C-alpha positions as CSV (number, residue, x, y, z in Angstrom):
1,M,-42.2,30.5,-99.7
2,Q,-45.2,31.1,-101.9
3,P,-46.9,34.4,-101.6
4,L,-50.0,34.5,-99.5
5,T,-53.2,34.2,-101.6
6,P,-55.8,36.9,-100.5
7,R,-58.3,35.9,-98.0
8,S,-60.3,38.9,-97.8
9,Y,-61.2,41.7,-100.8
10,L,-62.3,45.0,-99.4
11,F,-64.3,47.2,-101.6
12,V,-64.0,51.0,-101.5
13,P,-66.2,53.2,-103.8
14,G,-64.6,54.8,-106.4
15,N,-65.9,58.2,-106.1
16,R,-64.6,58.5,-102.4
17,P,-60.6,59.0,-102.9
18,E,-60.3,60.1,-99.5
19,R,-61.1,56.4,-98.4
20,F,-58.7,54.8,-100.8
21,G,-55.5,54.9,-98.4
22,K,-57.5,54.0,-95.5
23,A,-58.7,50.8,-97.4
24,C,-55.5,49.8,-98.2
25,A,-54.4,50.2,-94.4
26,A,-57.2,48.1,-93.2
27,G,-55.3,44.6,-93.5
28,A,-57.2,43.3,-96.1
29,G,-55.5,40.8,-98.7
30,A,-56.6,43.0,-101.5
31,V,-58.3,46.2,-102.2
32,I,-61.2,46.5,-104.8
33,V,-61.8,50.0,-106.0
34,D,-65.2,50.1,-107.3
35,L,-66.5,52.0,-110.1
36,E,-69.4,50.0,-110.7
37,D,-72.3,49.6,-108.1
38,A,-70.8,52.0,-105.7
39,V,-70.6,55.0,-108.2
40,P,-73.8,56.8,-109.5
41,P,-74.1,57.2,-113.3
42,A,-73.4,61.1,-113.2
43,E,-70.1,60.5,-111.3
44,K,-68.4,57.6,-113.2
45,A,-66.1,59.7,-115.3
46,A,-65.1,61.7,-112.3
47,A,-64.5,58.6,-110.3
48,R,-62.4,57.0,-113.2
49,A,-60.3,60.3,-113.2
50,S,-59.8,59.8,-109.5
51,V,-58.7,56.4,-109.7
52,A,-56.4,57.2,-112.3
53,A,-54.8,60.1,-110.5
54,W,-54.4,57.9,-107.2
55,L,-52.9,54.7,-108.6
56,A,-49.3,53.9,-108.2
57,I,-46.8,50.9,-108.1
58,D,-46.6,51.3,-104.3
59,K,-50.3,51.4,-103.9
60,P,-51.6,48.5,-105.9
61,A,-55.4,47.7,-105.8
62,L,-57.9,45.7,-107.9
63,I,-60.1,47.7,-110.0
64,R,-64.0,46.8,-110.3
65,I,-64.9,48.4,-113.8
66,N,-68.5,48.6,-115.3
67,S,-69.7,45.6,-117.0
68,A,-69.6,45.3,-120.6
69,D,-72.9,45.8,-121.6
70,T,-72.8,49.6,-120.2
71,E,-71.6,52.6,-121.7
72,W,-68.9,53.2,-119.4
73,F,-67.1,49.9,-120.2
74,H,-64.6,50.9,-123.0
75,D,-63.4,53.9,-121.1
76,D,-63.0,51.8,-117.9
77,L,-60.5,49.4,-119.9
78,A,-58.1,52.3,-120.4
79,L,-57.2,51.8,-116.6
80,C,-55.9,48.4,-117.2
81,R,-52.6,49.3,-118.2
82,L,-52.0,51.9,-115.7
83,P,-49.2,51.3,-112.8
84,G,-50.7,50.2,-109.6
85,V,-53.7,48.2,-111.3
86,A,-53.1,44.8,-109.7
87,G,-55.9,43.2,-111.8
88,I,-59.6,44.0,-113.0
89,V,-62.7,42.5,-111.4
90,L,-65.4,42.1,-114.1
91,P,-68.8,42.3,-112.9
92,K,-71.5,40.4,-114.6
93,A,-69.0,38.3,-116.4
94,E,-71.1,36.3,-119.0
95,R,-69.1,35.9,-122.2
96,V,-65.6,34.9,-122.8
97,D,-65.5,37.7,-125.4
98,D,-66.0,40.2,-122.5
99,I,-62.8,38.5,-120.6
100,A,-60.7,38.6,-123.9
101,S,-61.9,42.5,-124.2
102,V,-60.3,43.0,-121.0
103,E,-57.1,40.8,-121.6
104,R,-56.6,42.8,-124.6
105,A,-56.7,46.0,-122.8
106,G,-53.8,44.8,-120.8
107,A,-55.1,43.5,-117.4
108,A,-52.6,41.5,-115.4
109,F,-55.3,39.3,-114.0
110,I,-58.9,39.1,-114.2
111,L,-61.7,38.1,-111.6
112,P,-64.9,37.5,-113.2
113,L,-67.9,38.1,-110.8
114,I,-70.4,35.2,-111.3
115,E,-73.9,37.3,-110.7
116,S,-76.2,35.9,-113.1
117,A,-77.9,32.7,-114.4
118,Q,-76.0,33.0,-117.7
119,G,-72.9,33.7,-116.0
120,F,-73.4,30.5,-113.9
121,W,-74.0,28.5,-117.1
122,N,-71.0,29.7,-118.8
123,V,-68.8,29.5,-115.8
124,K,-66.4,26.5,-116.9
125,A,-65.5,28.7,-120.2
126,L,-65.0,31.8,-118.1
127,S,-62.7,29.7,-115.5
128,Q,-60.5,28.7,-118.4
129,A,-60.2,31.9,-120.2
130,P,-56.6,33.7,-120.3
131,R,-55.5,35.6,-117.2
132,V,-58.3,34.6,-115.2
133,Q,-57.1,34.1,-111.6
134,R,-60.3,33.3,-109.6
135,L,-63.7,33.3,-109.6
136,V,-65.8,35.6,-107.6
137,F,-69.3,34.8,-106.3
138,G,-71.8,37.8,-106.4
139,S,-74.2,36.2,-104.3
140,I,-76.7,39.0,-104.0
141,D,-77.2,39.9,-107.5
142,F,-77.4,36.1,-108.3
143,Q,-80.2,35.6,-105.9
144,L,-82.0,38.4,-107.7
145,D,-81.2,37.0,-111.0
146,L,-82.7,33.5,-110.3
147,G,-85.6,34.5,-107.9
148,I,-83.7,32.8,-105.1
149,N,-84.7,34.0,-101.4
150,G,-81.9,32.9,-99.1
151,D,-78.2,32.6,-98.9
152,N,-77.6,29.1,-97.2
153,E,-78.8,25.6,-98.7
154,E,-80.6,27.6,-101.2
155,L,-77.0,28.5,-103.1
156,L,-75.3,25.3,-101.7
157,Y,-75.3,23.7,-105.4
158,F,-74.0,26.9,-107.0
159,R,-71.1,27.7,-104.4
160,S,-70.1,24.0,-104.6
161,Q,-70.1,24.3,-108.7
162,L,-67.8,27.1,-108.4
163,V,-65.2,25.2,-105.9
164,L,-65.3,22.3,-108.4
165,V,-65.2,24.4,-111.8
166,S,-62.0,26.5,-110.2
167,R,-60.1,23.3,-109.3
168,I,-60.7,21.8,-112.6
169,A,-59.3,24.9,-114.1
170,G,-56.3,25.2,-112.0
171,I,-57.0,28.6,-110.7
172,Q,-57.3,29.9,-107.2
173,A,-60.1,28.7,-105.1
174,P,-63.1,31.1,-105.5
175,V,-64.1,34.2,-103.5
176,D,-67.3,34.3,-101.6
177,G,-69.8,36.9,-101.6
178,V,-70.5,39.8,-99.3
179,S,-72.3,39.7,-96.0
180,T,-74.4,42.7,-95.8
181,A,-74.8,42.8,-91.9
182,I,-71.8,44.9,-91.2
183,D,-72.2,44.9,-87.1
184,D,-73.6,41.1,-87.0
185,H,-70.3,39.5,-86.1
186,E,-71.8,36.1,-85.4
187,Q,-73.4,36.0,-89.0
188,L,-70.2,37.3,-90.5
189,R,-68.3,34.4,-88.9
190,S,-70.8,31.8,-89.8
191,D,-70.8,32.9,-93.3
192,T,-67.0,32.9,-93.4
193,L,-66.9,29.4,-91.9
194,R,-69.4,28.0,-94.2
195,A,-67.4,29.5,-97.4
196,R,-64.2,27.7,-95.9
197,R,-65.9,24.5,-95.3
198,L,-67.1,24.5,-98.9
199,G,-63.7,25.0,-100.3
200,F,-63.7,28.9,-101.1
201,G,-60.5,30.5,-100.4
202,A,-61.6,34.2,-99.4
203,K,-64.4,36.4,-99.1
204,L,-65.8,40.1,-100.2
205,C,-65.9,42.8,-97.5
206,I,-67.8,45.9,-97.8
207,H,-66.3,47.6,-94.5
208,P,-62.8,47.5,-93.1
209,K,-64.4,46.3,-89.5
210,Q,-65.2,43.1,-91.7
211,V,-61.6,42.3,-92.6
212,G,-60.2,40.9,-89.5
213,Q,-62.8,38.6,-88.9
214,V,-62.9,37.2,-92.3
215,N,-58.9,36.8,-92.4
216,E,-59.2,34.8,-89.1
217,G,-62.0,32.6,-90.6
218,F,-59.7,31.5,-93.6
219,S,-56.8,31.1,-91.6
220,P,-55.4,28.0,-89.7
221,N,-56.5,28.3,-86.0
222,K,-54.4,27.1,-83.1
223,S,-56.1,23.8,-83.0
224,D,-55.3,23.1,-86.5
225,V,-52.0,23.9,-86.3
226,A,-51.2,21.7,-83.2
227,W,-53.2,18.8,-85.0
228,A,-50.8,19.3,-88.1
229,R,-47.7,19.2,-85.8
230,R,-48.7,16.1,-84.0
231,V,-49.3,14.5,-87.4
232,L,-45.8,15.2,-89.1
233,E,-44.2,14.3,-85.8
234,A,-46.1,11.2,-85.8
235,A,-45.3,10.1,-89.5
236,S,-41.6,11.0,-89.2
237,T,-41.1,8.8,-86.3
238,A,-43.1,6.0,-87.7
239,Q,-40.8,5.6,-91.1
240,G,-43.2,4.6,-93.3
241,A,-45.4,2.6,-90.8
242,A,-48.9,2.6,-90.0
243,V,-49.6,5.3,-87.2
244,A,-52.6,6.8,-85.4
245,V,-52.9,10.4,-84.1
246,D,-56.0,11.1,-82.0
247,G,-57.2,8.0,-82.6
248,K,-57.4,8.3,-86.3
249,M,-55.2,6.5,-88.9
250,V,-52.7,8.8,-90.8
251,D,-52.0,8.1,-94.7
252,R,-50.8,10.0,-97.2
253,P,-53.5,12.8,-97.6
254,V,-53.5,13.3,-94.4
255,I,-49.9,13.9,-94.2
256,H,-50.4,16.4,-96.9
257,K,-53.2,18.1,-95.5
258,A,-51.2,18.6,-92.1
259,Q,-48.0,20.1,-94.2
260,E,-50.3,22.4,-96.2
261,I,-52.0,23.7,-92.9
262,L,-48.3,24.4,-91.5
263,D,-47.2,26.1,-94.8
264,E,-50.4,28.4,-94.8
265,S,-49.8,29.2,-91.1
266,E,-46.4,30.1,-91.9
267,R,-47.4,32.4,-94.8
268,W,-50.1,33.9,-92.6
269,N,-47.8,35.0,-90.2
270,S,-45.3,36.7,-92.3
271,F,-48.4,38.8,-93.7
272,V,-49.6,39.5,-90.3
273,Q,-46.0,40.8,-89.2
274,G,-45.0,42.6,-92.5
275,V,-48.4,44.2,-93.7
276,M,-51.3,44.3,-91.1
277,P,-51.5,47.5,-88.9
278,D,-50.4,47.2,-85.3
279,T,-54.0,47.4,-84.2
280,Q,-54.6,44.0,-85.9
281,K,-51.6,41.9,-85.0
């Protein structure tokens, strides 16, 4: 069985080492230890040292380093080869040369954050750079950079382009940006389902309480699984003849989609049983 692709990425501040373990136990598909926005300039070096001391093979995490145009970038690159660094999240990704610097430093995987007009303009080249695993949409900074006021149809074109570029590059489906309203469950649900409908494969989280809802939003629900089983059962008994399920014709793409849903459901169930805490099972 293929490993489960992360559906949720949970940020934890790099200057709060007491939270690292709690973040890893929150049930997220991946944890991002943040050395960038979450850490004040005066605490950058101490945060980097705390992260380096905590990392281990049995505690894998992604690291969001500081961007290439900052004074902390080259020192942050020293983390790339450390045991436990599952990959590097590169903020304000705009140039292939910056990704190449992270690659040369030994990063296993790179997730470029697209959060500026320049980054979006160069996104095709960024997506095809070596070791890029998937794109991440920094939607809040992106709105600020372009003077956009709104997170829905105002960003529809840009989100759709990230999905398209990812597919052409042959990398994993992109990761959507954060929902800042921590306690607004309906807004989080709406944001997550919108991202899934558009073709995103995951979403950033800024609080552990968001993780379960985001995971659920990117998981096949019971009705999806039931439909997929009906489709595959009908197709198996039709022996190549035309067949309808729920009043709709079933052809090869529909059968393929049904199989994908069942495969994904099986991977998700294995993840829940083996990784997530009992309170979230």
